[in-house]
Backbone bond lengths (Angstrom), bond angles and torsions (degrees), N, CA, C in turn:
res aa  C-N    CA-C-N  psi(-1)  N-CA   C-N-CA  omega(-1)  CA-C   N-CA-C  phi
1 M - - - 1.397 - - 1.385 110.64 -
2 S 1.414 116.92 140.85 1.481 122.94 -178.09 1.523 109.93 -67.40
3 K 1.327 116.02 150.25 1.488 127.07 178.20 1.598 109.53 -102.62
4 L 1.276 115.15 138.07 1.383 117.06 174.97 1.428 113.51 -94.09
5 V 1.339 118.07 115.96 1.399 130.39 -175.12 1.569 111.10 -114.62
6 V 1.315 107.73 119.23 1.575 110.35 178.36 1.566 105.24 -124.61
7 I 1.322 111.09 130.03 1.557 115.36 -179.07 1.464 102.77 -128.05
8 E 1.372 118.23 116.87 1.358 123.10 173.30 1.557 112.05 54.73
9 N 1.323 115.40 48.03 1.483 122.15 175.98 1.512 113.44 68.38
10 T 1.477 115.79 12.01 1.453 121.29 177.80 1.560 108.49 -108.72
11 I 1.231 122.24 116.97 1.434 122.08 178.46 1.669 106.17 -76.72
12 V 1.332 114.58 125.25 1.446 117.81 176.17 1.465 106.66 -94.19
13 R 1.361 112.24 110.15 1.534 119.29 -178.76 1.504 114.33 -70.59
14 Q 1.278 115.98 158.82 1.427 121.03 170.08 1.479 108.86 -134.30
15 D 1.379 115.69 145.15 1.508 121.14 176.90 1.471 114.21 -81.00
16 A 1.240 118.64 -174.06 1.482 123.84 -178.48 1.519 113.99 -65.89
17 F 1.366 115.36 -14.91 1.493 120.62 178.60 1.496 114.44 -103.66
18 G 1.321 116.25 9.33 1.487 127.00 175.55 1.601 110.26 76.74
19 R 1.325 120.25 18.85 1.356 122.74 176.51 1.625 108.50 -78.76
20 Y 1.219 118.66 145.35 1.504 126.09 177.62 1.473 110.42 -89.21
21 C 1.404 116.13 143.99 1.332 124.78 178.32 1.596 104.88 -79.96
22 L 1.508 121.47 112.13 1.448 122.14 -179.98 1.402 110.10 -71.09
23 N 1.396 121.18 -25.67 1.469 124.38 179.19 1.499 109.02 -65.02
24 D 1.341 117.94 -38.88 1.506 119.75 179.00 1.538 109.03 -65.75
25 L 1.379 117.68 -39.74 1.528 119.48 -179.81 1.572 107.79 -65.07
26 H 1.267 114.56 -36.51 1.500 116.68 -179.84 1.576 113.90 -67.37
27 R 1.396 113.64 -37.83 1.429 119.54 174.59 1.606 110.38 -61.65
28 A 1.315 115.32 -42.24 1.542 122.64 179.97 1.427 107.19 -60.14
29 A 1.353 118.84 -41.95 1.459 123.59 -169.76 1.600 105.13 -73.40
30 V 1.302 115.29 -46.66 1.478 121.56 -175.56 1.474 103.72 -62.59
31 A 1.235 127.28 -39.43 1.431 133.44 -176.91 1.546 109.59 -59.75
32 Q 1.307 115.30 -35.36 1.478 121.82 -178.85 1.642 108.83 -95.68
33 G 1.270 123.63 5.98 1.409 126.89 178.01 1.548 109.86 74.44
34 K 1.356 118.22 16.49 1.499 118.65 -178.92 1.494 114.77 -94.96
35 A 1.422 117.91 -2.98 1.399 122.56 -175.47 1.398 113.96 -137.21
36 T 1.281 124.01 152.14 1.535 125.49 173.69 1.580 105.64 -114.71
37 E 1.446 109.64 179.21 1.417 113.75 -178.06 1.468 107.07 -79.19
38 S 1.284 123.69 -8.84 1.537 125.31 172.38 1.487 113.14 -78.57
39 Q 1.328 116.84 -6.79 1.518 121.11 -179.66 1.472 113.95 -105.65
40 R 1.335 111.54 28.72 1.652 116.83 -176.15 1.587 103.37 -68.98
41 P 1.397 114.47 161.27 1.511 120.01 -176.94 1.554 110.27 -58.41
42 S 1.334 112.73 -32.94 1.489 113.51 -172.25 1.506 110.37 -66.47
43 V 1.285 115.02 -33.07 1.571 122.83 -179.50 1.577 106.08 -73.31
44 F 1.362 119.36 -42.87 1.338 120.40 177.93 1.563 114.95 -63.46
45 L 1.361 113.68 -43.91 1.512 113.40 -178.97 1.531 112.89 -70.75
46 R 1.388 116.67 -9.27 1.447 114.46 175.44 1.573 109.48 -104.41
47 S 1.338 119.06 6.11 1.475 121.10 176.65 1.467 113.55 -70.89
48 E 1.314 113.09 171.52 1.456 118.34 -171.97 1.450 109.06 -70.16
49 G 1.411 119.66 136.94 1.483 124.75 178.86 1.546 117.56 84.58
50 I 1.368 115.19 -28.90 1.479 118.97 -165.71 1.588 102.71 -68.13
51 S 1.338 123.29 -50.32 1.450 120.25 -175.74 1.462 113.68 -52.61
52 T 1.453 112.03 -42.93 1.566 114.69 177.47 1.512 114.46 -62.07
53 F 1.444 108.76 -40.36 1.451 114.62 -175.36 1.603 108.51 -65.91
54 A 1.248 121.73 -41.94 1.427 129.91 -174.56 1.557 105.94 -70.01
55 Q 1.304 121.30 -36.34 1.444 129.42 169.95 1.584 109.78 -52.93
56 K 1.389 113.44 -56.92 1.474 121.11 -174.99 1.504 105.27 -62.63
57 V 1.303 121.70 -41.71 1.496 120.45 178.99 1.504 113.01 -64.33
58 S 1.271 117.45 -39.25 1.466 121.99 173.42 1.531 108.62 -61.45
59 E 1.231 124.94 -47.12 1.381 127.32 -173.32 1.592 106.58 -71.79
60 A 1.196 122.67 -34.96 1.504 125.47 169.40 1.466 114.71 -58.61
61 S 1.271 114.96 -47.57 1.467 122.39 -174.73 1.587 112.49 -91.65
62 Q 1.290 117.17 -7.30 1.400 125.30 -176.90 1.621 113.58 52.00
63 S 1.373 110.49 41.87 1.443 115.19 -178.52 1.603 102.32 -162.48
64 A 1.345 113.02 160.21 1.390 116.49 -172.19 1.710 108.44 -73.29
65 S 1.250 107.86 131.82 1.507 114.78 -177.80 1.469 111.94 -87.14
66 V 1.328 114.17 -26.03 1.446 120.76 178.66 1.509 111.29 -128.53
67 N 1.310 116.78 145.64 1.445 121.00 178.46 1.590 107.40 -144.79
68 I 1.357 113.56 122.10 1.449 116.91 -176.89 1.573 105.63 -107.55
69 I 1.258 114.38 129.65 1.497 121.06 -178.65 1.516 105.55 -115.74
70 K 1.412 117.66 128.97 1.516 122.38 177.60 1.511 103.29 -115.44
71 G 1.298 111.35 118.17 1.437 129.82 172.31 1.577 109.61 79.51
72 G 1.290 113.59 165.06 1.509 123.06 178.88 1.582 105.33 88.33
73 L 1.341 115.96 179.38 1.411 127.06 -168.27 1.505 111.71 -67.25
74 E 1.372 122.25 -20.90 1.435 127.08 179.01 1.346 114.65 -113.79
75 S 1.397 117.67 28.49 1.498 120.41 179.56 1.596 109.97 -64.43
76 G 1.356 108.97 140.38 1.474 112.18 -178.31 1.546 109.24 150.75
77 S 1.436 108.01 -172.37 1.577 115.39 170.82 1.454 110.30 -112.13
78 W 1.362 112.44 126.15 1.470 120.03 175.73 1.575 112.65 -114.93
79 A 1.393 111.88 134.52 1.489 116.51 -175.82 1.455 109.34 -140.58
80 V 1.322 113.59 157.10 1.531 119.76 176.86 1.489 109.65 -67.58
81 E 1.317 114.16 168.84 1.572 122.44 -173.80 1.551 112.12 -50.85
82 I 1.329 117.56 -49.69 1.362 121.90 -168.71 1.571 110.42 -66.78
83 I 1.370 114.51 -31.52 1.469 116.29 176.19 1.539 111.20 -83.78
84 A 1.311 114.30 -26.97 1.398 116.11 174.54 1.491 113.20 -62.78
85 I 1.374 117.86 -44.15 1.406 126.88 175.92 1.567 111.44 -63.20
86 R 1.310 119.41 -41.70 1.384 123.76 172.99 1.588 114.37 -62.46
87 Y 1.230 111.73 -36.67 1.435 114.74 172.42 1.430 115.70 -62.82
88 A 1.387 117.28 -46.19 1.434 123.22 171.54 1.477 113.71 -54.04
89 A 1.307 114.80 -44.84 1.561 118.75 175.50 1.482 113.32 -57.79
90 W 1.316 115.25 -39.74 1.512 122.64 -179.54 1.433 109.41 -63.67
91 I 1.364 121.02 -38.15 1.373 126.87 178.96 1.482 112.77 -66.41
92 D 1.400 119.16 -53.80 1.353 129.16 -173.90 1.497 115.40 -173.15
93 P 1.336 119.08 124.69 1.485 120.29 -177.22 1.615 115.34 -51.19
94 S 1.330 111.03 -38.97 1.488 111.83 179.28 1.580 113.91 -70.45
95 F 1.301 109.49 -28.61 1.562 115.55 174.90 1.504 107.99 -68.61
96 E 1.274 118.20 -42.09 1.542 122.28 177.15 1.497 108.68 -54.71
97 V 1.304 115.65 -47.80 1.509 112.88 -177.33 1.591 108.51 -66.03
98 Q 1.294 115.71 -39.78 1.440 114.23 -176.10 1.612 109.02 -64.04
99 V 1.277 116.15 -41.55 1.466 118.82 -174.92 1.540 106.58 -71.69
100 Y 1.254 124.24 -35.98 1.441 127.06 -179.52 1.603 104.67 -61.93
101 E 1.384 115.94 -50.69 1.400 117.65 -176.49 1.536 114.27 -61.34
102 R 1.361 112.37 -41.17 1.493 116.42 174.51 1.533 111.28 -60.94
103 F 1.361 120.43 -43.94 1.439 116.02 178.72 1.473 112.76 -68.62
104 R 1.320 120.38 -27.28 1.480 122.69 176.67 1.442 110.79 -70.88
105 D 1.385 114.76 -41.63 1.397 115.88 178.03 1.504 116.32 -69.31
106 S 1.261 118.82 -27.98 1.426 125.95 177.74 1.538 115.07 -62.18
107 V 1.504 105.38 -33.02 1.471 116.77 -176.98 1.561 103.16 -72.53
108 K 1.307 118.26 -42.20 1.517 123.62 -170.32 1.539 105.98 -75.00
109 N 1.275 119.36 -45.02 1.376 121.39 -173.67 1.452 119.93 -108.15
110 N 1.277 116.04 27.32 1.490 126.62 -170.10 1.525 106.93 -60.13
111 N 1.280 122.46 116.66 1.413 133.08 172.89 1.457 111.68 -92.83
112 G 1.322 124.07 88.36 1.423 121.43 -172.10 1.550 113.07 -65.95
113 V 1.325 120.59 -24.69 1.433 121.12 178.81 1.357 112.19 -72.91
114 L 1.409 118.19 -46.90 1.376 120.74 176.20 1.612 113.85 -61.30
115 V 1.285 117.65 -40.80 1.503 118.56 176.32 1.559 110.13 -57.37
116 E 1.335 111.28 -50.06 1.439 113.40 179.70 1.584 116.18 -56.19
117 K 1.361 108.79 -39.99 1.492 112.80 177.45 1.641 112.34 -64.02
118 V 1.275 106.13 -40.14 1.620 105.73 -175.47 1.524 104.77 -67.42
119 Q 1.313 115.84 -44.20 1.565 120.06 -175.07 1.470 106.79 -59.93
120 A 1.375 119.29 -50.49 1.413 119.68 -177.93 1.539 113.30 -65.67
121 G 1.254 115.94 -34.84 1.452 119.43 176.61 1.553 113.20 -62.12
122 L 1.414 111.64 -45.42 1.532 117.15 -175.52 1.527 105.64 -68.86
123 A 1.284 115.80 -40.88 1.583 119.71 178.70 1.528 110.77 -59.10
124 M 1.323 117.60 -40.80 1.391 123.68 179.68 1.423 111.26 -66.13
125 I 1.313 119.67 -45.47 1.477 122.13 -174.60 1.537 105.20 -73.89
126 A 1.295 122.76 -34.00 1.564 120.24 176.74 1.552 110.72 -66.08
127 F 1.343 118.50 -38.70 1.402 121.16 172.50 1.505 113.41 -63.64
128 Y 1.258 112.86 -46.76 1.590 119.86 176.16 1.460 109.38 -55.60
129 K 1.312 126.59 -45.76 1.425 128.91 177.58 1.517 114.16 -65.71
130 Q 1.389 116.61 -43.38 1.369 118.47 -179.93 1.512 115.09 -68.82
131 E 1.348 117.30 -44.28 1.427 123.73 -176.66 1.445 116.18 -75.51
132 L 1.439 115.55 -36.15 1.394 116.74 -171.66 1.544 111.80 -109.69
133 R 1.195 117.18 -3.18 1.556 123.28 -178.47 1.460 114.74 48.67
134 I 1.254 115.59 50.08 1.562 130.24 -172.35 1.555 103.76 -63.07
135 A 1.353 112.07 142.83 1.425 123.39 175.14 1.588 107.98 -67.50
136 P 1.330 119.19 148.86 1.462 122.33 179.07 1.628 111.91 -53.79
137 S 1.270 118.50 -39.53 1.541 115.21 177.27 1.548 111.73 -62.55
138 A 1.346 120.44 -39.77 1.398 124.14 -178.63 1.588 109.57 -67.48
139 M 1.381 110.72 -40.73 1.574 112.16 177.74 1.428 110.80 -69.07
140 L 1.232 121.72 -31.40 1.583 121.39 172.69 1.465 110.98 -67.37
141 G 1.313 119.59 -32.65 1.488 119.92 179.10 1.406 106.23 -69.59
142 A 1.355 126.63 -43.23 1.346 129.26 179.81 1.556 111.82 -62.46
143 M 1.268 114.60 -41.65 1.497 112.42 -175.35 1.590 108.54 -78.38
144 K 1.255 121.55 -21.39 1.427 127.65 173.61 1.550 108.56 -66.38
145 K 1.308 114.29 -44.48 1.414 118.05 176.34 1.427 111.35 -62.35
146 L 1.336 122.55 -45.70 1.397 126.98 177.42 1.565 112.44 -57.74
147 Q 1.288 111.08 -47.30 1.537 120.24 -180.00 1.502 105.54 -58.54
148 S 1.329 122.84 -48.62 1.430 128.27 -176.81 1.601 110.05 -60.97
149 S 1.361 115.60 -46.70 1.435 120.34 -175.65 1.513 111.37 -64.25
150 L 1.398 115.08 -28.42 1.530 116.17 -178.34 1.482 108.94 -90.36
151 G 1.264 120.36 1.73 1.544 119.81 -178.56 1.530 110.41 74.12
152 M 1.314 124.56 21.00 1.435 121.59 -167.04 1.618 105.19 -91.00
153 P 1.278 114.22 158.85 1.485 120.21 -179.28 1.503 108.54 -63.52
154 D 1.338 120.10 147.81 1.437 125.98 -175.43 1.587 106.96 -79.63
155 I 1.261 113.94 96.29 1.511 120.05 -176.41 1.536 113.82 -113.19
156 L 1.299 112.30 -0.14 1.443 118.66 -178.81 1.595 113.66 -86.66
157 P 1.370 116.74 149.98 1.417 119.07 179.37 1.471 108.38 -55.15
158 A 1.471 117.31 167.27 1.376 125.37 175.87 1.589 113.40 -76.00
159 Y 1.298 113.84 -36.97 1.358 122.52 178.56 1.523 118.00 -147.38
160 A 1.298 117.20 167.96 1.573 120.23 178.78 1.487 107.42 -130.93
161 V 1.231 120.58 143.53 1.448 132.07 179.20 1.401 112.59 -75.88
162 D 1.323 124.89 121.00 1.331 133.94 163.42 1.461 120.86 -103.10
163 A 1.314 117.13 108.61 1.473 122.87 -170.18 1.471 108.89 -158.54
164 P 1.417 116.92 147.72 1.426 114.32 173.26 1.493 119.17 -57.88
165 E 1.227 116.20 158.60 1.588 119.12 179.01 1.557 108.38 -64.47
166 G 1.397 109.78 130.55 1.476 119.05 179.16 1.429 110.91 95.01
167 S 1.260 119.13 -2.73 1.548 119.83 179.13 1.505 111.98 -63.13
168 L 1.262 117.82 136.44 1.453 123.74 -179.73 1.594 117.50 -102.25
169 T 1.291 110.95 -2.00 1.463 119.81 178.98 1.548 114.83 -59.55
170 G 1.252 115.65 -43.03 1.464 124.21 -176.58 1.585 112.87 76.65
171 S 1.264 114.92 20.76 1.496 124.32 179.58 1.433 107.58 -145.56
172 S 1.395 113.26 161.73 1.368 124.13 177.87 1.617 108.90 -59.51
173 E 1.290 121.47 150.57 1.466 121.07 -178.92 1.560 106.72 -113.81
174 V 1.323 114.88 150.92 1.458 117.70 -171.46 1.631 108.43 -70.80
175 T 1.205 111.60 140.91 1.561 119.88 176.80 1.446 108.28 -132.61
176 H 1.395 111.03 163.97 1.434 122.87 -179.39 1.572 107.01 -149.89
177 S 1.345 117.43 157.02 1.458 122.02 174.98 1.575 108.04 -59.26
178 F 1.391 108.55 161.70 1.516 115.40 179.25 1.550 107.74 -65.64
179 T 1.401 116.59 -43.44 1.457 122.02 179.29 1.608 109.56 -51.12
180 E 1.331 114.15 -51.80 1.388 117.93 -168.36 1.625 110.61 -68.67
181 L 1.386 115.15 -36.60 1.463 119.20 179.39 1.523 111.61 -74.47
182 L 1.323 117.16 -31.02 1.571 116.18 173.72 1.400 112.68 -66.99
183 L 1.272 121.58 -38.36 1.417 128.28 172.88 1.395 115.38 -58.03
184 L 1.367 112.66 -52.39 1.428 122.39 179.30 1.452 114.42 -55.67
185 H 1.407 117.32 -40.46 1.541 121.16 -178.57 1.576 107.84 -93.46
186 G 1.239 121.92 -3.55 1.400 120.09 176.48 1.507 117.52 60.94
187 K 1.247 115.76 45.22 1.512 119.59 -175.08 1.492 106.17 -104.36
188 P 1.383 114.73 152.45 1.427 123.45 -174.91 1.519 120.05 -78.74
189 Y 1.342 110.47 49.22 1.533 121.09 175.38 1.400 111.85 -127.74
190 T 1.352 119.53 142.98 1.417 120.57 163.43 1.553 108.66 -91.42
191 A 1.306 117.23 169.09 1.496 113.71 178.79 1.490 114.07 -54.71
192 Q 1.368 121.12 -38.85 1.441 123.37 -169.82 1.671 105.97 -81.59
193 S 1.280 114.19 -38.44 1.536 111.47 172.55 1.482 113.86 -67.73
194 G 1.318 116.23 -33.26 1.452 120.13 176.28 1.535 112.63 -64.70
195 Y 1.418 110.69 -44.85 1.548 109.90 175.16 1.464 116.03 -64.38
196 R 1.302 113.85 -31.32 1.580 110.19 179.52 1.472 106.43 -71.90
197 R 1.317 120.98 -29.73 1.477 121.07 -178.68 1.573 107.01 -70.34
198 L 1.268 120.60 -38.67 1.429 123.60 172.42 1.509 113.75 -64.71
199 Q 1.327 114.89 -36.38 1.460 119.12 174.44 1.590 111.75 -57.02
200 L 1.414 115.68 -48.61 1.350 116.88 -178.82 1.490 115.73 -64.42
201 L 1.326 115.22 -30.44 1.458 118.29 175.50 1.452 114.27 -84.10
202 G 1.359 122.21 4.87 1.501 126.22 176.11 1.538 112.23 75.91
203 L 1.339 116.55 23.43 1.385 119.05 -177.13 1.597 113.65 -103.12
204 A 1.261 114.68 -13.05 1.488 126.32 177.19 1.414 114.39 -145.85
205 E 1.272 121.64 152.95 1.462 121.90 -179.26 1.546 105.79 -150.35
206 R 1.417 110.43 150.42 1.404 123.28 -174.28 1.473 110.20 -84.12
207 K 1.439 121.61 121.88 1.427 121.29 173.73 1.517 109.66 -115.57
208 S 1.293 117.09 174.57 1.479 119.86 -178.64 1.505 107.22 -141.43
209 R 1.429 109.02 161.86 1.404 117.19 175.57 1.558 107.73 -148.50
210 P 1.314 121.37 160.66 1.525 118.96 179.04 1.515 112.09 -61.86
211 S 1.222 119.34 146.45 1.449 120.56 178.17 1.543 112.46 -79.95
212 N 1.270 114.49 134.81 1.449 119.24 -179.14 1.571 114.96 -61.36
213 K 1.273 117.24 -34.32 1.396 126.79 -173.46 1.587 107.41 -90.17
214 H 1.241 118.22 -33.09 1.389 124.59 -173.72 1.511 110.02 -131.06
215 P 1.283 130.72 78.61 1.476 131.40 -172.58 1.452 112.77 -57.46
216 D 1.418 123.36 -15.80 1.407 121.63 179.56 1.546 110.50 -86.99
217 K 1.331 114.94 -9.13 1.404 121.02 177.50 1.561 112.62 -109.75
218 E 1.412 108.79 166.13 1.457 114.81 -172.53 1.617 110.84 -113.97
219 K 1.248 118.20 148.72 1.500 118.48 -179.60 1.560 100.60 -116.11
220 L 1.352 112.98 126.81 1.501 118.62 177.56 1.606 113.59 -87.84
221 F 1.315 110.95 150.84 1.573 117.31 174.66 1.505 102.01 -151.05
222 W 1.397 106.79 163.91 1.462 121.62 174.18 1.467 111.96 -95.19
223 S 1.265 111.99 145.93 1.585 118.11 174.27 1.517 107.67 -141.19
224 L 1.247 117.42 146.89 1.479 123.02 178.81 1.509 107.80 -79.61
225 T 1.254 123.44 138.07 1.549 131.34 177.43 1.482 101.88 -78.45
226 E 1.392 112.52 173.29 1.423 121.25 176.92 1.406 111.19 -59.63
227 K 1.377 118.86 -40.13 1.372 124.26 170.65 1.484 120.80 -59.14
228 G 1.354 111.14 -39.99 1.452 120.11 -178.24 1.574 112.41 -74.27
229 L 1.378 115.18 -13.48 1.513 114.30 179.69 1.443 114.44 -70.33
230 Q 1.402 120.10 -10.50 1.472 119.45 174.53 1.473 110.90 -69.71
231 F 1.337 123.42 -15.96 1.405 131.17 -176.93 1.585 112.54 -108.04
232 G 1.163 116.00 -12.03 1.515 118.58 -178.64 1.506 117.79 -175.58
233 K 1.289 121.30 -163.22 1.570 124.24 -179.04 1.466 106.56 -144.84
234 N 1.324 112.50 157.45 1.464 124.04 -179.16 1.457 103.65 -100.89
235 L 1.285 117.55 117.55 1.538 129.63 172.90 1.474 110.05 -99.40
236 T 1.261 115.61 154.65 1.511 118.92 173.63 1.540 108.44 -75.02
237 D 1.360 117.31 140.52 1.517 113.15 -175.06 1.446 104.13 -79.61
238 P 1.418 122.97 133.70 1.413 123.92 -177.34 1.560 110.86 -65.74
239 N 1.311 117.28 -20.06 1.445 115.75 176.05 1.507 115.59 -83.27
240 N 1.365 117.28 -20.44 1.447 121.63 -179.90 1.502 102.68 -154.39
241 P 1.410 117.07 111.09 1.433 118.28 175.55 1.508 116.12 -69.64
242 R 1.307 116.45 -4.41 1.415 116.63 -178.69 1.521 115.66 -91.05
243 Q 1.339 112.87 0.90 1.575 117.75 174.39 1.537 107.16 -130.86
244 T 1.396 110.21 164.41 1.325 116.58 -178.76 1.553 116.21 -101.95
245 Q 1.329 118.21 162.65 1.429 123.90 -177.63 1.558 103.08 -137.23
246 P 1.465 116.69 98.12 1.379 118.35 -179.89 1.557 112.06 -60.41
247 H 1.326 116.45 140.80 1.411 126.49 161.66 1.418 115.60 -121.10
248 F 1.365 124.71 149.94 1.310 126.81 -173.11 1.412 117.95 -121.53
249 Y 1.385 122.54 136.97 1.409 124.68 -172.35 1.583 110.03 -73.23
250 D 1.448 111.73 125.51 1.380 117.75 -174.73 1.558 115.06 -53.74
251 N 1.298 112.98 -36.78 1.532 117.27 -175.73 1.432 113.21 -79.58
252 Q 1.405 115.59 -11.92 1.488 119.88 -177.84 1.483 108.34 -100.66
253 F 1.368 120.18 -14.11 1.527 119.96 -169.05 1.490 112.38 -70.44
254 P 1.360 124.98 -28.03 1.402 119.20 172.92 1.584 115.76 -61.87
255 R 1.293 109.18 -40.41 1.498 116.36 176.06 1.470 113.45 -63.94
256 L 1.384 114.33 -37.25 1.461 119.04 176.97 1.484 109.11 -67.27
257 L 1.361 120.18 -39.32 1.463 116.36 175.72 1.497 115.07 -59.92
258 G 1.337 113.38 -44.02 1.451 117.09 178.35 1.607 112.99 -53.12
259 V 1.397 112.61 -45.46 1.454 114.72 174.48 1.532 116.86 -60.32
260 M 1.325 111.10 -38.62 1.407 114.21 178.29 1.500 116.45 -70.29
261 M 1.405 115.56 -37.91 1.401 120.29 -178.34 1.600 113.28 -77.96
262 N 1.323 112.91 -24.20 1.523 116.96 -174.22 1.618 108.43 -94.00
263 G 1.399 116.54 -18.94 1.451 117.62 -178.60 1.407 112.26 80.80
264 I 1.288 125.38 21.53 1.477 132.25 -176.19 1.415 108.83 -110.26
265 T 1.339 120.64 114.47 1.460 126.49 175.25 1.492 110.89 -60.55
266 A 1.330 111.91 143.25 1.308 118.34 179.00 1.526 118.52 -71.17
267 A 1.280 126.00 144.77 1.510 122.85 177.54 1.511 110.95 -70.29
């Protein structure tokens, strides 16, 4: 069973084979001023003697002691405990002692139920983000609920910025529902006909979820695609958090209408 290890409010994740995320250890060390950007896991794994050491550990355990993942939600360097501790020592001797003690304590006080809840919650949020393309503010809300349900300290930021890619404002931008903006601009679309137009242009898509009242039936809802996120964001529907409710940036809506009227897909 996986062990829950927390160092300076940083959860050190484990993969399905029990390897620790060295990037999480690096973040914990940086937070304490014990590591610099030049001490990233990629530099450590290329340092003298480490490749040979990792190979010997792999041979002894007859399994990969290090796994490097490029891209995706689990991107980073993952290593077994002995290499994770050696990485901590390479960063700073005092950090090695701290990591060793946390690893030892996790063995003594391992709470399997809590570990499973954390891992299940993180997996659910990752799926939630990937499948529904939820806006940062909605993701933060989901993570805060998970944090609260686990009785963990409040270490998350107070807010997240929702803005189109490339925005220079540094703050969230005003949005409204599709219906409100169509009425405001007086364009010849209803919300449903407008969404169908966006679907044809690859800016929105139809998704489904099981009906609350009739589990054997499906409830349809709209969600913005990756391409559509330049014009708006996917929020969780207040009536049902399992589905999205697109909102559109006010300052991008005239451009979106131009795309809809001219029949040219957005770049």
